[in-house]
PASEBA-1860 file (N, C-alpha, C; in nm, 3 decimals):
! residues 265
1> MTEKSKRP> 2.575/-0.991/-3.034/2.516/-1.093/-2.932/2.610/-1.158/-2.880 ~ 2.548/-1.214/-2.775/2.607/-1.306/-2.701/2.624/-1.419/-2.755 ~ 2.775/-1.498/-2.677/2.818/-1.605/-2.710/2.773/-1.684/-2.714 ~ 2.688/-1.694/-2.639/2.582/-1.820/-2.553/2.451/-1.859/-2.637 ~ 2.419/-1.744/-2.718/2.294/-1.781/-2.790/2.284/-1.680/-2.956 ~ 2.238/-1.822/-3.023/2.254/-1.676/-3.126/2.134/-1.629/-3.109 ~ 2.065/-1.623/-3.052/1.918/-1.519/-3.003/1.970/-1.418/-2.903 ~ 1.914/-1.243/-2.948/1.971/-1.181/-2.861/1.909/-1.193/-2.743
9> VLAIMRPK> 1.943/-1.200/-2.620/1.968/-1.182/-2.512/1.871/-1.038/-2.457 ~ 1.712/-1.072/-2.409/1.667/-0.914/-2.443/1.650/-0.960/-2.232 ~ 1.685/-0.850/-2.152/1.654/-0.802/-2.027/1.512/-0.760/-2.045 ~ 1.469/-0.889/-1.909/1.298/-0.819/-1.886/1.258/-0.762/-1.770 ~ 1.242/-0.672/-1.732/1.227/-0.577/-1.581/1.060/-0.585/-1.533 ~ 1.003/-0.628/-1.602/0.857/-0.560/-1.585/0.741/-0.644/-1.485 ~ 0.689/-0.554/-1.417/0.674/-0.647/-1.264/0.567/-0.819/-1.286 ~ 0.628/-0.883/-1.210/0.595/-1.010/-1.164/0.467/-1.017/-1.287
17> RYLKDSVE> 0.347/-0.996/-1.253/0.248/-1.100/-1.286/0.256/-1.033/-1.488 ~ 0.349/-0.927/-1.486/0.312/-0.929/-1.669/0.460/-1.005/-1.689 ~ 0.559/-1.045/-1.602/0.675/-1.178/-1.710/0.644/-1.293/-1.813 ~ 0.540/-1.373/-1.711/0.555/-1.479/-1.792/0.492/-1.446/-1.936 ~ 0.405/-1.363/-1.990/0.299/-1.299/-2.128/0.418/-1.253/-2.129 ~ 0.480/-1.202/-2.080/0.625/-1.083/-2.141/0.766/-1.200/-2.221 ~ 0.749/-1.321/-2.139/0.867/-1.401/-2.197/0.830/-1.498/-2.285 ~ 0.728/-1.505/-2.286/0.637/-1.595/-2.381/0.663/-1.531/-2.552
25> LAQSMGFE> 0.593/-1.397/-2.521/0.594/-1.293/-2.628/0.719/-1.269/-2.635 ~ 0.835/-1.309/-2.620/0.994/-1.270/-2.620/1.053/-1.377/-2.672 ~ 0.978/-1.505/-2.621/1.067/-1.566/-2.659/0.968/-1.588/-2.852 ~ 0.896/-1.603/-2.854/0.799/-1.603/-3.016/0.842/-1.532/-3.082 ~ 0.960/-1.421/-3.056/0.923/-1.313/-3.164/1.074/-1.362/-3.168 ~ 1.186/-1.423/-3.106/1.299/-1.486/-3.184/1.434/-1.433/-3.048 ~ 1.360/-1.380/-2.935/1.446/-1.329/-2.825/1.502/-1.437/-2.783 ~ 1.604/-1.449/-2.646/1.616/-1.479/-2.549/1.577/-1.440/-2.384
33> PLAVPMIE> 1.458/-1.424/-2.363/1.477/-1.345/-2.226/1.499/-1.371/-2.102 ~ 1.556/-1.231/-2.011/1.665/-1.295/-1.852/1.537/-1.186/-1.831 ~ 1.483/-1.267/-1.713/1.407/-1.199/-1.687/1.386/-1.219/-1.503 ~ 1.399/-1.039/-1.481/1.310/-1.053/-1.308/1.306/-0.880/-1.294 ~ 1.216/-0.903/-1.201/1.074/-0.753/-1.239/1.230/-0.684/-1.082 ~ 1.220/-0.541/-1.179/1.290/-0.432/-1.138/1.201/-0.300/-1.019 ~ 1.080/-0.382/-1.032/0.956/-0.322/-1.008/0.849/-0.361/-0.989 ~ 0.774/-0.361/-0.886/0.650/-0.435/-0.862/0.521/-0.289/-0.829
41> LEGMKDEF> 0.418/-0.391/-0.776/0.268/-0.283/-0.765/0.211/-0.367/-0.687 ~ 0.196/-0.302/-0.587/0.118/-0.247/-0.470/0.039/-0.199/-0.464 ~ -0.118/-0.218/-0.417/-0.238/-0.185/-0.404/-0.231/-0.072/-0.297 ~ -0.278/0.059/-0.329/-0.284/0.106/-0.206/-0.428/0.145/-0.212 ~ -0.520/0.215/-0.106/-0.599/0.325/-0.094/-0.576/0.475/-0.004 ~ -0.631/0.574/-0.105/-0.635/0.704/-0.007/-0.728/0.769/-0.035 ~ -0.740/0.933/0.103/-0.917/0.964/0.134/-0.925/0.964/0.033 ~ -0.922/0.946/-0.152/-0.982/1.035/-0.228/-1.039/0.946/-0.315
49> FDGFVERV> -1.032/0.803/-0.277/-1.126/0.660/-0.296/-1.262/0.666/-0.322 ~ -1.354/0.683/-0.257/-1.463/0.644/-0.202/-1.497/0.721/-0.260 ~ -1.502/0.840/-0.240/-1.548/0.911/-0.355/-1.550/0.932/-0.466 ~ -1.371/0.909/-0.504/-1.463/0.834/-0.688/-1.554/0.762/-0.728 ~ -1.531/0.633/-0.578/-1.660/0.517/-0.619/-1.809/0.551/-0.587 ~ -1.838/0.659/-0.510/-1.952/0.756/-0.500/-2.021/0.823/-0.614 ~ -1.934/0.903/-0.691/-1.952/0.941/-0.797/-1.992/0.878/-0.883 ~ -1.908/0.792/-0.873/-1.956/0.759/-1.097/-2.090/0.618/-1.019
57> MSGKSDYV> -2.083/0.570/-0.902/-2.196/0.489/-0.870/-2.285/0.572/-0.834 ~ -2.343/0.711/-0.853/-2.479/0.799/-0.818/-2.435/0.831/-0.968 ~ -2.389/0.832/-1.061/-2.382/0.858/-1.181/-2.315/1.073/-1.242 ~ -2.250/1.081/-1.087/-2.191/1.209/-1.148/-2.061/1.238/-1.195 ~ -1.934/1.145/-1.253/-1.916/1.144/-1.331/-1.908/1.130/-1.494 ~ -1.870/1.206/-1.551/-1.884/1.183/-1.736/-1.842/1.125/-1.807 ~ -1.704/1.079/-1.696/-1.613/0.994/-1.781/-1.512/1.002/-1.705 ~ -1.473/0.805/-1.735/-1.347/0.773/-1.663/-1.304/0.730/-1.706
65> IFTSANGI> -1.105/0.764/-1.667/-1.032/0.712/-1.735/-0.974/0.597/-1.640 ~ -0.922/0.525/-1.742/-0.809/0.391/-1.639/-0.688/0.352/-1.734 ~ -0.548/0.418/-1.737/-0.448/0.489/-1.778/-0.319/0.296/-1.755 ~ -0.381/0.162/-1.741/-0.416/0.075/-1.703/-0.429/-0.022/-1.668 ~ -0.423/-0.126/-1.699/-0.534/-0.299/-1.642/-0.490/-0.266/-1.488 ~ -0.376/-0.248/-1.493/-0.424/-0.255/-1.351/-0.432/-0.123/-1.249 ~ -0.510/-0.061/-1.253/-0.602/0.065/-1.242/-0.747/-0.029/-1.247 ~ -0.814/-0.073/-1.303/-0.878/-0.157/-1.287/-0.908/-0.243/-1.163
73> DFTLDKIP> -0.763/-0.332/-1.226/-0.776/-0.490/-1.111/-0.789/-0.417/-0.949 ~ -0.673/-0.315/-0.944/-0.700/-0.251/-0.781/-0.766/-0.161/-0.730 ~ -0.884/-0.131/-0.847/-1.065/-0.052/-0.835/-1.095/-0.153/-0.740 ~ -1.074/-0.266/-0.855/-1.234/-0.385/-0.803/-1.171/-0.445/-0.708 ~ -1.032/-0.442/-0.657/-0.974/-0.547/-0.535/-0.999/-0.421/-0.405 ~ -1.089/-0.283/-0.427/-1.103/-0.245/-0.297/-1.283/-0.250/-0.316 ~ -1.264/-0.291/-0.387/-1.483/-0.315/-0.354/-1.491/-0.439/-0.319 ~ -1.586/-0.475/-0.257/-1.704/-0.563/-0.240/-1.714/-0.638/-0.329
81> ADEHEKFI> -1.686/-0.777/-0.337/-1.673/-0.873/-0.464/-1.861/-0.844/-0.523 ~ -1.925/-0.873/-0.453/-2.108/-0.845/-0.474/-2.090/-0.748/-0.485 ~ -2.046/-0.609/-0.467/-2.095/-0.508/-0.549/-1.960/-0.514/-0.701 ~ -1.868/-0.575/-0.717/-1.853/-0.570/-0.857/-1.960/-0.560/-0.960 ~ -2.056/-0.596/-0.981/-2.146/-0.606/-1.108/-2.229/-0.465/-1.092 ~ -2.290/-0.466/-0.966/-2.316/-0.311/-0.942/-2.238/-0.186/-1.068 ~ -2.084/-0.180/-1.001/-2.009/-0.123/-1.005/-1.990/-0.080/-1.126 ~ -1.979/-0.191/-1.194/-1.905/-0.235/-1.381/-2.037/-0.166/-1.460
89> TALNSTKV> -2.183/-0.202/-1.380/-2.328/-0.119/-1.475/-2.277/0.001/-1.451 ~ -2.234/0.068/-1.372/-2.210/0.192/-1.329/-2.108/0.293/-1.410 ~ -2.041/0.183/-1.426/-1.895/0.256/-1.545/-1.995/0.249/-1.645 ~ -2.014/0.154/-1.705/-2.070/0.139/-1.814/-2.188/0.256/-1.879 ~ -2.228/0.333/-1.734/-2.270/0.438/-1.754/-2.258/0.611/-1.778 ~ -2.116/0.545/-1.755/-2.009/0.702/-1.770/-1.949/0.672/-1.952 ~ -1.842/0.799/-1.950/-1.757/0.759/-2.100/-1.685/0.713/-2.051 ~ -1.613/0.531/-2.059/-1.492/0.458/-2.004/-1.365/0.540/-2.117
97> IAIGPTTR> -1.318/0.543/-2.042/-1.160/0.574/-2.203/-1.033/0.528/-2.102 ~ -0.979/0.444/-2.234/-0.885/0.353/-2.207/-0.708/0.402/-2.308 ~ -0.626/0.357/-2.177/-0.467/0.471/-2.263/-0.468/0.365/-2.379 ~ -0.494/0.334/-2.414/-0.443/0.254/-2.504/-0.500/0.084/-2.537 ~ -0.444/-0.002/-2.633/-0.464/-0.116/-2.671/-0.533/-0.238/-2.551 ~ -0.384/-0.225/-2.457/-0.408/-0.399/-2.331/-0.505/-0.344/-2.156 ~ -0.452/-0.222/-2.161/-0.549/-0.139/-2.142/-0.745/-0.184/-2.131 ~ -0.761/-0.122/-2.207/-0.883/-0.164/-2.307/-0.937/-0.326/-2.293
105> KALDDMGI> -0.819/-0.379/-2.364/-0.863/-0.535/-2.372/-0.883/-0.619/-2.207 ~ -0.839/-0.546/-2.130/-0.855/-0.590/-1.961/-1.035/-0.535/-1.986 ~ -1.052/-0.380/-1.944/-1.162/-0.336/-1.970/-1.260/-0.454/-2.067 ~ -1.282/-0.431/-2.166/-1.364/-0.528/-2.206/-1.299/-0.669/-2.179 ~ -1.180/-0.715/-2.144/-1.270/-0.870/-2.079/-1.350/-0.873/-1.938 ~ -1.394/-0.783/-1.865/-1.428/-0.751/-1.796/-1.601/-0.660/-1.826 ~ -1.694/-0.640/-1.907/-1.780/-0.658/-1.976/-1.785/-0.460/-1.977 ~ -1.662/-0.446/-1.960/-1.653/-0.252/-1.913/-1.659/-0.200/-2.075
113> NVLGMPGV> -1.756/-0.096/-2.135/-1.727/-0.060/-2.242/-1.686/0.053/-2.222 ~ -1.599/0.009/-2.345/-1.430/0.171/-2.358/-1.534/0.250/-2.452 ~ -1.531/0.387/-2.466/-1.584/0.501/-2.514/-1.436/0.456/-2.687 ~ -1.378/0.513/-2.592/-1.219/0.550/-2.691/-1.104/0.546/-2.635 ~ -1.012/0.567/-2.722/-0.872/0.551/-2.659/-0.810/0.637/-2.793 ~ -0.712/0.692/-2.695/-0.646/0.858/-2.848/-0.553/0.746/-2.908 ~ -0.502/0.807/-3.032/-0.419/0.768/-3.087/-0.263/0.751/-3.077 ~ -0.223/0.875/-2.943/-0.128/0.793/-2.874/-0.144/0.756/-2.746
121> YSSEGLVE> -0.102/0.619/-2.735/-0.092/0.558/-2.631/-0.022/0.655/-2.478 ~ -0.066/0.815/-2.462/0.078/0.827/-2.331/-0.058/0.928/-2.269 ~ -0.061/1.000/-2.157/-0.113/1.130/-2.082/-0.148/1.242/-2.180 ~ -0.002/1.285/-2.251/-0.074/1.384/-2.343/-0.130/1.343/-2.423 ~ -0.141/1.177/-2.497/-0.246/1.155/-2.605/-0.377/1.212/-2.574 ~ -0.373/1.108/-2.407/-0.514/1.117/-2.371/-0.591/1.275/-2.345 ~ -0.477/1.385/-2.366/-0.549/1.521/-2.338/-0.575/1.542/-2.457 ~ -0.522/1.581/-2.567/-0.542/1.571/-2.714/-0.673/1.535/-2.740
129> FLCPDVKG> -0.707/1.387/-2.742/-0.831/1.313/-2.713/-0.946/1.344/-2.670 ~ -0.905/1.380/-2.552/-1.056/1.473/-2.414/-1.056/1.642/-2.464 ~ -0.976/1.611/-2.436/-0.988/1.811/-2.454/-1.091/1.846/-2.541 ~ -1.143/1.808/-2.693/-1.211/1.951/-2.741/-1.378/1.906/-2.651 ~ -1.403/1.796/-2.605/-1.565/1.751/-2.510/-1.555/1.750/-2.405 ~ -1.425/1.817/-2.288/-1.396/1.774/-2.162/-1.470/1.910/-2.084 ~ -1.493/2.057/-2.145/-1.444/2.155/-2.073/-1.652/2.136/-1.963 ~ -1.654/2.128/-1.882/-1.716/2.165/-1.773/-1.793/2.000/-1.774
137> KVIDTARS> -1.661/1.926/-1.811/-1.775/1.812/-1.744/-1.626/1.724/-1.613 ~ -1.697/1.645/-1.579/-1.657/1.591/-1.453/-1.562/1.443/-1.490 ~ -1.437/1.433/-1.474/-1.398/1.352/-1.510/-1.346/1.289/-1.364 ~ -1.340/1.141/-1.339/-1.220/1.017/-1.258/-1.171/0.998/-1.371 ~ -1.067/1.003/-1.257/-0.915/0.861/-1.334/-0.909/0.783/-1.131 ~ -0.842/0.652/-1.202/-0.752/0.600/-1.098/-0.637/0.512/-1.205 ~ -0.551/0.561/-1.137/-0.423/0.496/-1.169/-0.295/0.538/-1.047 ~ -0.193/0.460/-1.115/-0.070/0.481/-1.018/-0.073/0.591/-0.943
145> FYGSTLLI> 0.036/0.529/-0.825/0.070/0.690/-0.737/0.148/0.785/-0.804 ~ 0.294/0.721/-0.903/0.339/0.739/-0.968/0.244/0.819/-1.104 ~ 0.207/0.804/-1.135/0.127/0.925/-1.249/0.176/1.014/-1.270 ~ 0.152/1.041/-1.434/0.250/1.177/-1.483/0.093/1.247/-1.484 ~ 0.189/1.422/-1.415/0.107/1.477/-1.324/0.031/1.567/-1.489 ~ 0.119/1.531/-1.629/0.070/1.618/-1.695/-0.082/1.579/-1.769 ~ -0.124/1.443/-1.765/-0.272/1.428/-1.732/-0.404/1.555/-1.699 ~ -0.321/1.535/-1.540/-0.443/1.620/-1.446/-0.448/1.729/-1.499
153> EGLKDCGA> -0.312/1.783/-1.522/-0.294/1.944/-1.520/-0.329/2.002/-1.677 ~ -0.297/1.920/-1.774/-0.392/1.899/-1.952/-0.524/1.937/-1.919 ~ -0.559/1.849/-1.850/-0.771/1.833/-1.859/-0.803/1.914/-1.736 ~ -0.713/1.997/-1.649/-0.813/2.086/-1.569/-0.752/2.219/-1.732 ~ -0.650/2.237/-1.745/-0.627/2.319/-1.889/-0.766/2.313/-1.994 ~ -0.801/2.201/-2.041/-0.916/2.167/-2.065/-1.070/2.209/-2.014 ~ -1.067/2.274/-1.908/-1.174/2.239/-1.856/-1.256/2.154/-1.824 ~ -1.212/2.120/-1.742/-1.249/1.995/-1.703/-1.241/1.945/-1.524
161> EIHETNVY> -1.385/1.935/-1.440/-1.346/1.889/-1.370/-1.266/1.763/-1.289 ~ -1.120/1.732/-1.297/-1.100/1.669/-1.268/-1.031/1.573/-1.079 ~ -1.088/1.428/-1.134/-1.053/1.413/-0.975/-0.975/1.251/-0.963 ~ -0.825/1.248/-0.945/-0.721/1.146/-0.927/-0.762/1.066/-0.781 ~ -0.752/0.944/-0.788/-0.746/0.826/-0.627/-0.593/0.762/-0.731 ~ -0.533/0.753/-0.641/-0.429/0.651/-0.666/-0.472/0.520/-0.661 ~ -0.476/0.399/-0.681/-0.513/0.255/-0.635/-0.374/0.184/-0.624 ~ -0.286/0.208/-0.661/-0.149/0.092/-0.620/-0.072/0.167/-0.692
169> TLTKPEGD> 0.052/0.143/-0.599/0.220/0.237/-0.557/0.264/0.184/-0.668 ~ 0.414/0.130/-0.709/0.508/0.089/-0.733/0.594/0.127/-0.624 ~ 0.713/-0.047/-0.642/0.791/-0.086/-0.499/0.963/-0.134/-0.577 ~ 1.077/-0.184/-0.527/1.129/-0.203/-0.584/1.194/-0.346/-0.511 ~ 1.164/-0.363/-0.643/1.156/-0.550/-0.546/1.337/-0.568/-0.512 ~ 1.322/-0.632/-0.417/1.508/-0.684/-0.355/1.515/-0.799/-0.353 ~ 1.675/-0.899/-0.361/1.676/-1.039/-0.355/1.771/-1.109/-0.414 ~ 1.806/-1.278/-0.409/1.891/-1.337/-0.516/1.884/-1.276/-0.665
177> GQEEFIAK> 1.738/-1.285/-0.674/1.707/-1.329/-0.835/1.729/-1.191/-0.893 ~ 1.729/-1.022/-0.831/1.798/-0.907/-0.832/1.881/-0.876/-0.950 ~ 1.996/-0.964/-0.804/2.188/-0.965/-0.785/2.147/-1.092/-0.926 ~ 2.156/-1.193/-0.896/2.178/-1.241/-1.052/2.139/-1.224/-1.163 ~ 2.078/-1.088/-1.185/2.035/-1.083/-1.249/2.139/-0.930/-1.336 ~ 2.153/-0.879/-1.244/2.238/-0.728/-1.229/2.430/-0.836/-1.249 ~ 2.400/-0.977/-1.178/2.599/-0.995/-1.243/2.594/-1.079/-1.380 ~ 2.493/-1.121/-1.448/2.465/-1.134/-1.552/2.458/-1.077/-1.668
185> VLAGEVDV> 2.455/-0.903/-1.588/2.446/-0.784/-1.624/2.585/-0.721/-1.707 ~ 2.662/-0.727/-1.585/2.769/-0.696/-1.510/2.891/-0.782/-1.653 ~ 2.838/-0.912/-1.665/2.929/-1.001/-1.730/2.917/-1.002/-1.843 ~ 2.812/-0.919/-1.921/2.763/-0.866/-2.039/2.694/-0.978/-2.138 ~ 2.627/-1.018/-2.035/2.554/-1.115/-2.114/2.393/-1.076/-2.157 ~ 2.373/-0.982/-2.206/2.265/-0.902/-2.228/2.251/-0.818/-2.364 ~ 2.186/-0.809/-2.441/2.205/-0.770/-2.569/2.177/-0.674/-2.556 ~ 2.007/-0.658/-2.480/1.889/-0.543/-2.533/1.816/-0.561/-2.405
193> FAFTSSMM> 1.840/-0.473/-2.329/1.741/-0.359/-2.283/1.613/-0.328/-2.272 ~ 1.525/-0.382/-2.220/1.345/-0.318/-2.237/1.320/-0.253/-2.163 ~ 1.319/-0.109/-2.132/1.236/-0.041/-1.991/1.095/-0.015/-2.056 ~ 1.010/0.010/-1.935/0.907/0.027/-1.931/0.864/0.138/-1.882 ~ 0.940/0.222/-1.761/0.915/0.313/-1.684/1.005/0.370/-1.651 ~ 1.030/0.496/-1.604/1.128/0.558/-1.522/1.201/0.495/-1.362 ~ 1.058/0.477/-1.340/1.099/0.378/-1.194/1.157/0.249/-1.229 ~ 1.118/0.199/-1.349/1.217/0.021/-1.376/1.364/0.114/-1.388
201> VRNFFEHA> 1.377/0.232/-1.479/1.521/0.279/-1.483/1.580/0.281/-1.342 ~ 1.542/0.361/-1.246/1.601/0.439/-1.176/1.645/0.279/-1.083 ~ 1.546/0.207/-1.039/1.554/0.144/-0.942/1.672/0.067/-1.053 ~ 1.637/0.051/-1.120/1.728/-0.076/-1.234/1.926/-0.062/-1.154 ~ 1.906/0.100/-1.153/2.056/0.144/-1.192/2.044/0.220/-1.005 ~ 1.980/0.160/-0.955/2.048/0.128/-0.761/2.068/0.004/-0.709 ~ 1.990/-0.118/-0.827/2.039/-0.237/-0.811/2.246/-0.244/-0.875 ~ 2.237/-0.208/-0.932/2.381/-0.252/-1.028/2.486/-0.132/-0.950
209> VDQSSKDE> 2.472/0.025/-0.965/2.595/0.027/-0.855/2.599/-0.047/-0.686 ~ 2.509/-0.104/-0.643/2.558/-0.212/-0.543/2.667/-0.278/-0.580 ~ 2.675/-0.315/-0.666/2.715/-0.437/-0.666/2.819/-0.396/-0.824 ~ 2.814/-0.276/-0.846/2.952/-0.190/-0.960/2.956/-0.076/-0.982 ~ 3.072/0.019/-0.996/3.054/0.158/-1.043/2.992/0.189/-1.170 ~ 2.929/0.237/-1.146/2.791/0.338/-1.230/2.862/0.353/-1.386 ~ 2.985/0.410/-1.371/3.054/0.377/-1.515/3.052/0.244/-1.589 ~ 3.028/0.190/-1.484/3.074/0.090/-1.587/2.995/0.000/-1.690
217> VINIMNNS> 2.817/0.075/-1.579/2.645/-0.030/-1.550/2.694/0.083/-1.721 ~ 2.727/0.228/-1.745/2.683/0.303/-1.799/2.757/0.268/-1.930 ~ 2.877/0.173/-1.910/2.958/0.171/-2.072/2.857/0.006/-2.089 ~ 2.847/-0.029/-2.062/2.797/-0.151/-2.057/2.626/-0.174/-2.176 ~ 2.572/-0.019/-2.045/2.427/-0.013/-2.150/2.511/0.004/-2.280 ~ 2.615/0.159/-2.310/2.597/0.240/-2.415/2.630/0.172/-2.577 ~ 2.721/-0.001/-2.477/2.790/-0.081/-2.559/2.644/-0.209/-2.610 ~ 2.501/-0.193/-2.579/2.423/-0.251/-2.647/2.256/-0.167/-2.660
225> IVAAIGVP> 2.143/-0.225/-2.697/2.076/-0.183/-2.720/1.986/-0.136/-2.637 ~ 1.942/0.008/-2.587/1.863/0.009/-2.486/1.738/0.042/-2.552 ~ 1.605/0.002/-2.544/1.439/0.006/-2.575/1.397/0.095/-2.456 ~ 1.374/0.185/-2.493/1.268/0.274/-2.406/1.117/0.286/-2.490 ~ 0.991/0.275/-2.333/0.856/0.268/-2.405/0.808/0.364/-2.436 ~ 0.794/0.516/-2.364/0.810/0.619/-2.433/0.916/0.756/-2.373 ~ 0.914/0.891/-2.434/0.962/0.967/-2.429/1.023/1.042/-2.273 ~ 0.953/0.933/-2.214/0.974/1.036/-2.000/1.090/0.921/-1.977
233> TAQTIEEY> 1.044/0.780/-2.023/1.122/0.635/-1.970/1.334/0.667/-2.055 ~ 1.295/0.800/-2.224/1.350/0.775/-2.250/1.457/0.907/-2.186 ~ 1.369/0.955/-2.146/1.481/1.043/-2.102/1.534/1.103/-1.959 ~ 1.472/0.981/-1.872/1.505/0.976/-1.762/1.660/0.859/-1.798 ~ 1.622/0.756/-1.857/1.769/0.660/-1.918/1.857/0.786/-1.948 ~ 1.806/0.867/-2.082/1.984/0.928/-2.085/1.982/1.070/-1.969 ~ 1.948/1.055/-1.894/1.963/1.165/-1.742/2.117/1.001/-1.720 ~ 2.057/0.961/-1.719/2.217/0.826/-1.634/2.333/0.864/-1.700
241> GVKVSVTP> 2.280/0.941/-1.861/2.438/0.888/-1.922/2.436/0.795/-2.053 ~ 2.379/0.728/-2.047/2.290/0.641/-2.155/2.210/0.647/-2.271 ~ 2.273/0.630/-2.376/2.206/0.640/-2.553/2.098/0.579/-2.510 ~ 1.989/0.641/-2.528/1.852/0.549/-2.553/1.917/0.491/-2.779 ~ 1.820/0.357/-2.784/1.899/0.299/-2.951/1.741/0.339/-3.009 ~ 1.591/0.274/-2.938/1.502/0.231/-2.917/1.353/0.317/-2.878 ~ 1.273/0.303/-2.927/1.140/0.451/-2.855/1.037/0.367/-2.983 ~ 0.935/0.299/-2.918/0.885/0.315/-3.022/0.733/0.390/-3.024
249> GKFTFEAI> 0.670/0.348/-3.178/0.608/0.495/-3.183/0.430/0.479/-3.093 ~ 0.429/0.316/-3.107/0.305/0.273/-3.002/0.370/0.274/-2.851 ~ 0.282/0.267/-2.734/0.374/0.291/-2.637/0.313/0.114/-2.561 ~ 0.390/-0.023/-2.634/0.323/-0.160/-2.557/0.515/-0.195/-2.607 ~ 0.438/-0.286/-2.457/0.593/-0.313/-2.465/0.579/-0.438/-2.608 ~ 0.535/-0.520/-2.692/0.525/-0.583/-2.832/0.588/-0.433/-2.894 ~ 0.506/-0.337/-2.883/0.592/-0.261/-2.979/0.737/-0.280/-2.984 ~ 0.791/-0.215/-2.843/0.922/-0.235/-2.820/0.999/-0.317/-2.862
257> LKKVLDML> 0.947/-0.465/-2.900/1.038/-0.575/-2.924/1.084/-0.578/-3.091 ~ 0.910/-0.520/-3.126/0.917/-0.532/-3.295/1.003/-0.428/-3.309 ~ 1.003/-0.230/-3.310/1.087/-0.201/-3.256/1.271/-0.277/-3.286 ~ 1.297/-0.339/-3.179/1.428/-0.395/-3.145/1.436/-0.491/-3.298 ~ 1.347/-0.587/-3.287/1.394/-0.705/-3.433/1.414/-0.600/-3.576 ~ 1.388/-0.502/-3.586/1.342/-0.421/-3.704/1.528/-0.330/-3.671 ~ 1.570/-0.327/-3.638/1.685/-0.265/-3.629/1.820/-0.361/-3.554 ~ 1.775/-0.449/-3.591/1.893/-0.530/-3.536/1.878/-0.674/-3.687
265> N> 1.766/-0.666/-3.762/1.735/-0.687/-3.871/1.794/-0.543/-4.005
END
């Protein structure tokens, strides 16, 4: 723990839209947040989007999967506002699946009925959850350009007709905020690093090695608590030679913080 604070300093690197809530949660749990985005979200529309909307609106989709709250947000951004109610009504005639509780709450708040979610909040969990029931069924998913291929391949192997549209992508933010954040990391001011995606890890290292050597960054991190939201993120961290201290059983930011607290106590 740093000398400046009796509260462990937690590096939060989530997209801007999540920072405020993440900081408030961290503070409520006894952390001193150091927050700056190391990853950002940007809407996109690929050639498969119109087909996705057509299948939902015409009742051809049996299941629609959302793997994040961003998936529904960026979907609705591309549909005219006066068509939102009609689209949501059509969604409610399908079997909507959420990857986890945060996504489920976002869907519930929009009036979208969620049939269910997996016990394990991951692509693998979704495949295991849906596989017994989807042979011959039409499944649509609207998600990130960087979404795991495990979901698509797994559901195909289960006999489903699966369609994917990418409604947003991930980018690397750059600026004074990121430079100042890395300077504090290099000064040893961070006790806990919380990584919630593989791209966040890569962007962090790219920023860090711009201001220092890779070996120094690895050494600093290996003398801190490093938390990963799930196995793919943990594997990415470990590829850099950094030991992962914490991987929660549930893939949520809150679960990361609870697991870190357990370790500290």
